[in-house]
N, C-alpha and C positions, 0 to 999 in steps of 0.2 A: 572071553579072554581079556578084552580091553577093560571090562568092569573089574576083573580080578586085579590087574596091575594098578588101576586107579586106587583101589582099596588098600593095596600093599603100600603104595606111596604115602597115602594118608597116615597109615599106622607108623611107618618109618619116620615121617615128619614129626609126629607127636612124641615118639621116643627121643628123637634128636633134641627137641625143645626141652625135654626134661633133663637131658644130659647137660645142655648148654646153660639152662637156668634151673639148677637144682633148688629144692626147697631150702630156704635160709633158716639157720638155727636161730632160735629166739634166746637172747642173752638174759642172764640175771644181772642185777646191778648191786654193787657193794658201795656203801657210803661210810666214809670215815670223816667225821667233823673235827675230832680232836683225839689226841693221844696223851696220856699222862704217865707219871712215874710214882710208884709206891716205894717207900723206904722204911727200913728200921732206923728211925732217926737217931737213936743213941749210938749206933754203930756206923751208919751210912750217911748221916747228915740229912739235911732238908730234902723234900721231894720236888724242889723246883726243877723245871726242865724246859727245853725249847726244841721239841721234836718237830722237824720241818717236813719230813716226808714219811711215807709208808711204803715199804718194799714188800711185794706180795708174791707168794708162791701158792699154787694149788696142787695138791698131791706131790709136792716136791719139785714141781715145774715152775719156772719163772713166769709170772704173769705180767709184772711191770713195776714201775716206781712212780708214785703219784704224790704231788705236793698237797699237804693238808690245808684246808678241807678238800676232800676229793669224793667224786662219785664216778665209778668206772664200770664198764661191762665185763662180764666173764661168761664165756661160752662153755658152760658146764651144767649138767643136770644130774640130779640124784645126790647120793652121799659122797662128800669129798672132805679132805683135810685142808683147812685154810691156815696158812702161816703168815703172820704179819711181823715185820722187823722195823725197828725204829731208825729213822734216818736223820742225820744232822748236817748242818753246814760247817765244814771244818774251818776254823778261824773266822767264822762269820761270813765266809765268801760263798755267794750264791752258786758260783760255777764249780764249787768243790764240795760234793755231797757224798756221804758214805753211810753205810750201816754202822751205827755206833757200837763198837765192839764190846762195851761193858754192860749192855742191856741184854737180858734174856729175850727170846722170841715169844710172841703171843701165838698160841696154837689152839684151834678149836675144830670140831667136826660139824659140818653143816650139810643139811639136805636142801639142795638148790631146786627150786621150782621156777621154770621159765617165766620171764616177764615179771619177776618179783624183785623187791628192793630189800637188802639185808644191811642193817645199820650196825656198826661196831664202834665202840669207844675204848680201844685197847689200853690196858694198864700194864706198863712194863716194870720190871724189877732189875736190880743190878745182878749180873752174873755172880755166882758164888765164888768164882775164881778171882774176882776183882780185889786188888790190894789197895786199901785206902791209906796211902803213904802219909798224907798230911791233910788235915781239915781245919778250917777256921770259920766258925759261924758267929763269932762275936757275942756268944751267949754267956761265956764264963767271965770271971773277974779279970783275968789276964788275957793277953792276946799273944799269938805265936808269930808276931812280926816285930822286927826291931828297926829303929830309926837309924838311917845313914847319917853320918856327920854333916853332909851337905844339905840335909833337909831343914828348912826353917819353919815348917809347920808340923803339926802333930796329928797323928791318927788317934781318934777317940771312939768310944762306944756310945751310941745314942739309940733311943727307942725307934723302932720301925714305925713310920707314920701310917702304914697300911695294914700291918698285922699286929694286933695288940699282944703284948707280952714278948714280942721278938725284938732283936736289936740288930743294928748294922754298924759297920765301920764307917766313920765319917771324917772328912777333912775339908778344909776350904782354902782357897788361894786368893790373895789380893795383892795390891801393890807393895805392901809391907812384908808379906809372906808369900813370895811367888813360886816357891819350890817345894815339892813333896818327893821324898825318896825313902822307901821302906823295903826291907828284905825279910824273907822267911828266917826265923831264928835258926833253924837247922839247915844243914846241907845234906844232900842225898847222893848215894852212889848211882851212876848212870845205869839204868836197868837193861838196856839192849832189847827192849820189847816195846809194845804199844804203851804210850805214856801221854795222858791228856791232863790238862788243867781246866777245871770248870770254875766259872766265876759269874756271880750276879753283880750287876753294876748299874749305876745311874750317875751321869756326869755332865756337867755344864762346860767342860773343856776336855782336851785330849788326855788320855792315859796311855803311857807306854808300859808294856809288860815284856820282861826279858828274863834271861838267866845269867847268873854269875858262875862262870866256869872256873873250877879249881884244877890247875895243872900241876905238874911236878914242882915247879919253881915259882909260879906266879898265878894270878887269877885275872880274868877279863870279864867285863860286862858286855853281854850281847843282846841287843834289842831284837825282839822277835815280832811284835805286833803292836799297833797303835789303835786304841779304841776311840772311835768317833763319838762326839757328844750324843747323849741319849736322854730324852726328856722323861722317860719312864724306865722302871726297872727292867733291865734286859739281861740276857744270859748268853754266854759264849763258851764254846768248847775249843780249846787251844791245843793243837797237836805239838807237844814238846818232843815226842819220841823221834819224829822224822828228822828233826834238827840234831838232837843229842846223839843219835846213832851214827851221825857223820863225824862227830868230834872224838875221834879215836884216842886222842891224847888227854882227854878230860877225865879226871878221876872222880870228881864230885861236882854237884851243881846246887845252887839255891835259886829261888825265884824272887824277882824284885818288881816293884811297882814305882813308876816315876811319872810326875806331872810337873809341867812348868807353865805358868800363866801366859797364855798367848792371845786369848780372846779380848774383845773390847769391853767385856763385862768388868765392872768395878770389883766384883767378887764372884768367884766360881766355886760352886759346891759339888761335892762328890760323895757317893755312897758305894761301898763294896760289901759283898756278903757271900756266904756259902762257897768259900774257896775249897776246892777238892783237888787233890793230886792223886791220879789213879793210874795203876798199871797192873799187869798180870804177873 
């Protein structure tokens, strides 16, 4: 009898250990080094982008959000539907990250084998519902920006030094021409929906971007964001909708760009390109 109870205790102990320390699942790993944008350039403008994060779902279930480049584990095996969404920094702020609403999702079916690495370089496209309200890529003879009377320098079109055959908008500030102030030719009705301004820029001094609000009897200039100097071509996604949707007495708006020489440089040069005003 004593032998029987000893044997029973041994069996119970083994089962208990298996419950306490179950066999661990072996993950697969997904690697995303970069994500890009594909466009119909004649309709949607250039394919420049700055996709900062990848938002991941597996079979419709949230997996996580990862800053690109990223390698992350997934506890799944067999056939699954993988959905990747493009994330951006709103207004260039690292603490303000969202899924960019104007890009389609990247979806694919994958057969996961444990302890394997699956690498993706997703290519996103604009959602078919996106309205391109205004675009300026400085490739045409005229430009869709007008000079404010207070501007003592001029916006001109120059060849892009990095992409042969392309052009940028260019201006410079110095002690004799310290102020730049240009506005969009057109004004637009406040949409009441998601509204973003995309912009490529390279600047040796600060640039202010804002909106000119047209109300029933007057208009005002409202500063929204200041771009810090950037030594290389950068991109920003500016959330205009969150601000404009609070301006219930505004009838129309236009977009403006302002710079005033502040640095110790004897001359500050600026390039802007691929302006896009988007909403649904």
